[in-house]
TILOMI-101975 format. One record per residue (C-alpha): residue number from 1; residue in three letters; x, y, z. Coordinates in pm, 1 decimal, always signed. Layout:
REC resi resn        X        Y        Z
REC  NUM  Ala        X        Y        Z
...
***
This chain:
REC resi resn        X        Y        Z
REC    1  Met    +46.5  -6804.0 -18179.7
REC    2  Thr   -222.7  -6659.4 -18393.5
REC    3  Thr   -483.1  -6793.3 -18153.8
REC    4  Leu   -310.7  -6626.0 -17858.5
REC    5  Ile   -300.2  -6291.4 -18034.3
REC    6  Arg   -668.7  -6312.0 -18117.0
REC    7  Thr   -749.5  -6397.8 -17754.6
REC    8  Ile   -551.7  -6102.5 -17622.2
REC    9  Thr   -709.7  -5872.3 -17879.0
REC   10  Gly  -1057.5  -5988.5 -17778.7
REC   11  Ile   -981.7  -5933.2 -17413.5
REC   12  Leu   -861.3  -5578.5 -17488.2
REC   13  Ile  -1169.6  -5505.2 -17696.0
REC   14  Val  -1400.5  -5632.1 -17421.0
REC   15  Gly  -1210.0  -5432.2 -17161.2
REC   16  Ala  -1234.5  -5120.4 -17375.4
REC   17  Met  -1608.2  -5171.4 -17417.2
REC   18  Leu  -1651.0  -5219.8 -17044.6
REC   19  Ser  -1453.1  -4901.0 -16981.4
REC   20  Leu  -1669.3  -4706.0 -17223.9
REC   21  Thr  -1982.7  -4844.7 -17060.2
REC   22  Ala  -1855.1  -4746.6 -16718.0
REC   23  Cys  -1772.4  -4396.8 -16842.7
REC   24  Asn  -2116.6  -4351.5 -16994.0
REC   25  Ser  -2281.6  -4472.0 -16672.9
REC   26  Gly  -2074.3  -4226.6 -16467.1
REC   27  Lys  -2172.0  -3934.9 -16690.5
REC   28  Thr  -2545.2  -4018.8 -16677.8
REC   29  Glu  -2568.3  -4026.0 -16300.3
REC   30  Pro  -2427.5  -3676.8 -16250.4
REC   31  Ser  -2674.5  -3552.5 -16509.3
REC   32  Leu  -2958.0  -3703.1 -16310.7
REC   33  Asn  -2810.2  -3566.8 -15992.0
REC   34  Asn  -2782.3  -3222.8 -16150.5
REC   35  Thr  -3145.0  -3245.2 -16259.0
REC   36  Ala  -3250.2  -3340.4 -15909.6
REC   37  Ala  -3039.8  -3060.9 -15765.6
REC   38  Ala  -3191.0  -2819.4 -16009.4
REC   39  Thr  -3535.2  -2938.4 -15908.5
REC   40  Ala  -3442.4  -2903.3 -15545.8
REC   41  Thr  -3314.4  -2551.1 -15614.4
REC   42  Val  -3634.4  -2449.3 -15786.7
REC   43  Gln  -3860.7  -2580.5 -15512.3
REC   44  Pro  -3719.6  -2360.9 -15235.7
REC   45  Gly  -3741.5  -2069.0 -15476.6
REC   46  Asp  -4106.1  -2144.7 -15539.4
REC   47  Ser  -4166.5  -2182.8 -15168.2
REC   48  Ala  -3993.7  -1851.5 -15099.5
REC   49  Ser  -4197.1  -1686.1 -15373.0
REC   50  Ser  -4515.5  -1834.8 -15233.7
REC   51  Ala  -4416.0  -1730.4 -14885.4
REC   52  Ala  -4340.6  -1379.2 -15010.4
REC   53  Glu  -4676.0  -1363.4 -15185.5
REC   54  Gly  -4841.4  -1491.8 -14871.5
REC   55  Ala  -4661.3  -1233.0 -14666.9
REC   56  Gln  -4770.5   -958.7 -14907.6
REC   57  Val  -5128.8  -1074.4 -14891.8
REC   58  Ser  -5109.0  -1097.0 -14516.5
REC   59  Glu  -4951.1   -751.5 -14484.9
REC   60  Ser  -5199.2   -604.3 -14728.0
REC   61  Gly  -5480.8   -762.9 -14538.7
REC   62  Thr  -5342.4   -634.8 -14212.0
REC   63  Asp  -5300.9   -278.6 -14345.6
REC   64  Asp  -5644.1   -279.0 -14501.7
REC   65  Gly  -5788.2   -414.7 -14182.6
REC   66  Ala  -5605.6   -154.7 -13978.4
REC   67  Ala  -5719.0   +119.0 -14214.4
REC   68  Ala  -6072.1     -8.9 -14204.2
REC   69  Gly  -6050.3    -24.4 -13829.4
REC   70  Ala  -5897.6   +324.2 -13812.9
REC   71  Glu  -6174.7   +495.6 -14009.0
REC   72  Pro  -6445.8   +451.5 -13746.0
REC   73  Val  -6205.4   +574.1 -13478.8
REC   74  Thr  -6126.8   +886.1 -13683.6
REC   75  Ala  -6492.7   +945.9 -13753.7
REC   76  Asp  -6579.3   +900.5 -13389.4
REC   77  Ser  -6296.6  +1131.4 -13287.4
REC   78  Glu  -6413.5  +1403.1 -13527.9
REC   79  Ala  -6771.1  +1358.8 -13416.5
REC   80  Ala  -6662.4  +1379.9 -13055.4
REC   81  Ala  -6457.2  +1691.8 -13129.6
REC   82  Gly  -6751.6  +1848.2 -13311.3
REC   83  Ala  -6986.5  +1758.0 -13030.7
REC   84  Ser  -6742.3  +1894.6 -12776.6
REC   85  Thr  -6708.4  +2218.3 -12965.8
REC   86  Glu  -7082.1  +2252.5 -13011.1
REC   87  Ser  -7135.5  +2169.6 -12645.9
REC   88  Thr  -6878.5  +2426.6 -12536.0
REC   89  Val  -7035.8  +2695.9 -12745.3
REC   90  Thr  -7382.0  +2614.3 -12618.9
REC   91  Glu  -7265.3  +2608.0 -12257.8
REC   92  Val  -7088.9  +2943.4 -12289.9
REC   93  Ala  -7396.4  +3106.6 -12446.7
REC   94  Gly  -7618.8  +2951.0 -12182.2
REC   95  Ala  -7384.4  +3058.9 -11904.1
REC   96  Glu  -7390.9  +3419.5 -12026.3
REC   97  Ala  -7770.0  +3419.0 -12040.2
REC   98  Asp  -7791.6  +3258.6 -11697.1
REC   99  Thr  -7557.6  +3518.8 -11551.5
REC  100  Val  -7807.3  +3791.6 -11642.0
REC  101  Ala  -8123.7  +3594.1 -11568.7
REC  102  Arg  -8012.0  +3453.9 -11234.0
REC  103  Ala  -7888.1  +3772.8 -11068.2
REC  104  Thr  -7932.1  +3736.5 -10694.9
REC  105  Pro  -8105.9  +4001.5 -10483.3
REC  106  Gln  -7762.6  +4102.9 -10355.2
REC  107  Glu  -7631.0  +4145.2 -10709.7
REC  108  Arg  -7934.7  +4348.0 -10813.8
REC  109  Ser  -7898.9  +4565.1 -10506.3
REC  110  Lys  -7534.7  +4632.0 -10588.3
REC  111  Gln  -7620.4  +4704.9 -10951.2
REC  112  Leu  -7893.8  +4956.8 -10866.6
REC  113  Lys  -7681.3  +5135.6 -10608.0
REC  114  Glu  -7401.2  +5166.2 -10865.6
REC  115  Leu  -7648.7  +5311.1 -11116.4
REC  116  Leu  -7744.7  +5580.3 -10867.5
REC  117  Glu  -7381.1  +5661.1 -10785.6
REC  118  Leu  -7290.9  +5688.9 -11154.4
REC  119  Ala  -7597.1  +5906.3 -11212.5
REC  120  Lys  -7458.9  +6152.6 -10957.6
REC  121  Gln  -7166.6  +6194.0 -11202.2
REC  122  Gly  -7391.2  +6221.6 -11506.6
REC  123  Lys  -7291.5  +5875.3 -11632.8
REC  124  Val  -7430.7  +5532.5 -11718.6
REC  125  Pro  -7232.2  +5205.2 -11686.3
REC  126  Gly  -6956.6  +5154.5 -11940.5
REC  127  Val  -6969.8  +5505.8 -12086.8
REC  128  Glu  -6711.0  +5771.7 -12004.5
REC  129  Tyr  -6903.8  +6063.5 -12154.0
REC  130  Ala  -7127.3  +6239.9 -11901.9
REC  131  Ala  -7428.2  +6462.9 -11924.4
REC  132  His  -7363.6  +6831.2 -11844.0
REC  133  Thr  -6984.2  +6801.1 -11889.5
REC  134  Gly  -6950.1  +6601.2 -12212.0
REC  135  Leu  -6969.1  +6727.0 -12570.5
REC  136  Ile  -7110.1  +6528.8 -12860.6
REC  137  Asp  -6802.5  +6625.9 -13065.1
REC  138  Glu  -6587.9  +6425.3 -12823.8
REC  139  Val  -6811.9  +6122.2 -12866.6
REC  140  Glu  -6803.4  +6139.9 -13246.1
REC  141  Ala  -6425.1  +6180.9 -13246.4
REC  142  Ala  -6390.7  +5858.2 -13046.4
REC  143  Trp  -6686.4  +5650.8 -13166.3
REC  144  Gly  -6741.4  +5786.3 -13515.4
REC  145  Glu  -7066.9  +5899.2 -13670.2
REC  146  Pro  -7383.8  +5768.8 -13500.9
REC  147  Asp  -7611.1  +5513.0 -13664.0
REC  148  Leu  -7898.8  +5757.7 -13632.7
REC  149  Lys  -7922.9  +6129.0 -13559.5
REC  150  Glu  -8261.5  +6297.6 -13520.2
REC  151  Ser  -8426.1  +6593.0 -13351.2
REC  152  Ala  -8653.9  +6504.6 -13062.7
REC  153  Gly  -8803.0  +6700.6 -12775.3
REC  154  Lys  -8557.4  +6960.0 -12652.9
REC  155  Gly  -8255.1  +6862.7 -12860.5
REC  156  Val  -8090.0  +6620.3 -13101.8
REC  157  Tyr  -8034.2  +6252.6 -13026.4
REC  158  Ser  -7748.3  +6038.2 -13160.2
REC  159  Thr  -7790.2  +5660.7 -13146.4
REC  160  Tyr  -7498.4  +5416.3 -13127.0
REC  161  Ser  -7674.4  +5083.1 -13168.3
REC  162  Lys  -7377.2  +4850.5 -13114.6
REC  163  Lys  -7301.5  +5015.4 -12783.0
REC  164  Ser  -7670.0  +5031.3 -12679.1
REC  165  Val  -7622.5  +5401.0 -12602.7
REC  166  Val  -7804.5  +5720.6 -12706.2
REC  167  Phe  -7682.8  +6076.4 -12640.9
REC  168  Gly  -7912.9  +6377.7 -12631.5
REC  169  Phe  -7738.7  +6712.3 -12686.3
REC  170  Asn  -7835.4  +7076.9 -12724.2
REC  171  Lys  -7746.9  +7338.9 -12986.2
REC  172  Gly  -7425.1  +7414.9 -12802.7
REC  173  Met  -7324.4  +7044.8 -12857.0
REC  174  Lys  -7336.4  +6980.8 -12480.4
REC  175  Ile  -7475.4  +6642.7 -12377.6
REC  176  Phe  -7779.9  +6666.0 -12150.4
REC  177  Asp  -7909.3  +6307.1 -12172.0
REC  178  Val  -7721.6  +5975.3 -12166.9
REC  179  Arg  -7933.9  +5664.7 -12222.8
REC  180  Ser  -7840.9  +5297.2 -12199.0
REC  181  Ser  -8031.6  +4983.9 -12297.8
REC  182  Ala  -7762.3  +4734.1 -12194.3
REC  183  Pro  -7894.8  +4375.5 -12162.2
REC  184  Asp  -7833.8  +4351.9 -11787.2
REC  185  Leu  -8061.0  +4652.0 -11731.1
REC  186  Arg  -8352.2  +4514.1 -11929.3
REC  187  Asn  -8436.6  +4244.4 -11673.5
REC  188  Leu  -8508.7  +4491.7 -11394.9
REC  189  Thr  -8866.3  +4539.8 -11273.8
REC  190  Leu  -9018.6  +4832.7 -11086.1
REC  191  Lys  -9059.1  +4615.6 -10777.8
REC  192  Gln  -8688.6  +4527.5 -10774.9
REC  193  Ile  -8593.7  +4892.0 -10826.8
REC  194  Glu  -8815.6  +5012.8 -10542.6
REC  195  Glu  -8682.2  +4745.2 -10306.4
REC  196  Val  -8337.0  +4906.4 -10333.7
REC  197  Leu  -8395.1  +5272.7 -10422.1
REC  198  Gly  -8734.6  +5322.8 -10263.2
REC  199  Lys  -9031.1  +5494.0 -10425.8
REC  200  Pro  -8945.7  +5720.2 -10720.9
REC  201  Asp  -8949.6  +6097.1 -10667.7
REC  202  Ala  -9173.7  +6142.5 -10969.3
REC  203  Thr  -9357.6  +5938.7 -11230.8
REC  204  Thr  -9458.9  +6044.1 -11580.3
REC  205  Val  -9614.0  +5866.8 -11877.4
REC  206  Asn  -9513.7  +5888.5 -12242.8
REC  207  Gly  -9741.4  +5672.5 -12455.4
REC  208  Glu  -9715.3  +5317.8 -12322.9
REC  209  His  -9394.4  +5399.6 -12136.7
REC  210  Asn  -9398.7  +5466.4 -11765.3
REC  211  Ile  -9104.7  +5682.1 -11656.7
REC  212  Tyr  -8988.9  +5651.3 -11296.3
REC  213  Ile  -8763.8  +5939.6 -11189.6
REC  214  Tyr  -8511.0  +5942.8 -10904.6
REC  215  Gln  -8337.1  +6270.5 -10822.1
REC  216  Ala  -7971.3  +6164.5 -10797.5
REC  217  Asn  -7860.1  +6514.9 -10688.8
REC  218  Lys  -7932.6  +6876.6 -10780.2
REC  219  Gln  -7781.5  +6834.5 -11126.1
REC  220  Tyr  -7896.8  +6491.8 -11241.9
REC  221  Gln  -8200.1  +6266.4 -11258.0
REC  222  Leu  -8190.7  +5888.6 -11294.9
REC  223  Lys  -8486.7  +5762.9 -11499.2
REC  224  Phe  -8613.1  +5409.6 -11552.3
REC  225  Ile  -8832.7  +5372.8 -11861.6
REC  226  Ile  -9062.4  +5069.1 -11836.1
REC  227  Pro  -9318.6  +4982.6 -12108.2
REC  228  Glu  -9658.8  +4856.2 -11997.3
REC  229  Ser  -9625.2  +4565.4 -12240.8
REC  230  Thr  -9313.5  +4414.3 -12081.0
REC  231  Gly  -9305.2  +4529.9 -11720.5
REC  232  Thr  -8924.6  +4543.2 -11734.9
REC  233  Val  -8681.4  +4825.5 -11806.9
REC  234  Asp  -8645.8  +4929.4 -12171.3
REC  235  His  -8365.6  +5175.6 -12099.5
REC  236  Ile  -8234.2  +5409.5 -11833.9
REC  237  Ser  -8159.0  +5779.6 -11869.6
REC  238  Val  -7924.2  +6008.8 -11681.0
REC  239  Phe  -8067.7  +6352.1 -11746.6
REC  240  Ser  -7944.3  +6706.4 -11684.5
REC  241  Glu  -8259.5  +6916.9 -11699.2
REC  242  Gln  -8066.2  +7242.8 -11676.4
REC  243  Asp  -7877.5  +7172.6 -12000.9
REC  244  Ser  -8189.4  +7062.3 -12184.6
REC  245  Ile  -8346.5  +7404.3 -12117.7
REC  246  Asn  -8036.7  +7610.6 -12202.2
REC  247  Asn  -8012.1  +7505.7 -12567.7
REC  248  Met  -7720.3  +7737.7 -12638.9
REC  249  Ala  -7512.4  +7609.6 -12346.0
REC  250  Gly  -7145.4  +7548.0 -12412.8
***
């Protein structure tokens, strides 16, 4: 009986030990599995981080590359714009100069005939104030004080440099001389003038200036003043001789 009890007790003890061993083995495996899972979890994270870093580097490289590539384009564009602007300005200035320099015979003929017609009214191109009918007070009211005012010859002369115009007036303030030195007049030669207007009615000399006089009508003379040194017109004058003599006119 005692032997049977001991046998049963031993069997129970062995069974208990086996159960404990099995339990311990079961707990260890999940731990290892958890470790492996944790490792597996970390690895994708590392890969994602590496991929993100790679993407950042790639994007940064792309942006830098694009920026580096964009700079020459911008510089070229600005240079092209500057060149275009400079070219436009140069072309406009050249075109203006060419317009004056390349006047055709027909254009010169028209210009000279218009000068003579305006002279019959006491005027020069672009100026509304006429000799014989205009007063210097009217000019000063509209244009302001002249750049220069000085006595000369038979009267006083007021110079408006920016307008390339000079007015001669008598003591009665009446204008008797309107002069213009506009750029388009200064290319004219005596030969060109004579081809359109014929020989002048009179010629006088004042120092190095030759003065060629055309009688526009009874009231006015059209004068071309040409220096010996240039051979081209320095200025023109529409002159009312009557008003230059009558200094108290008006």
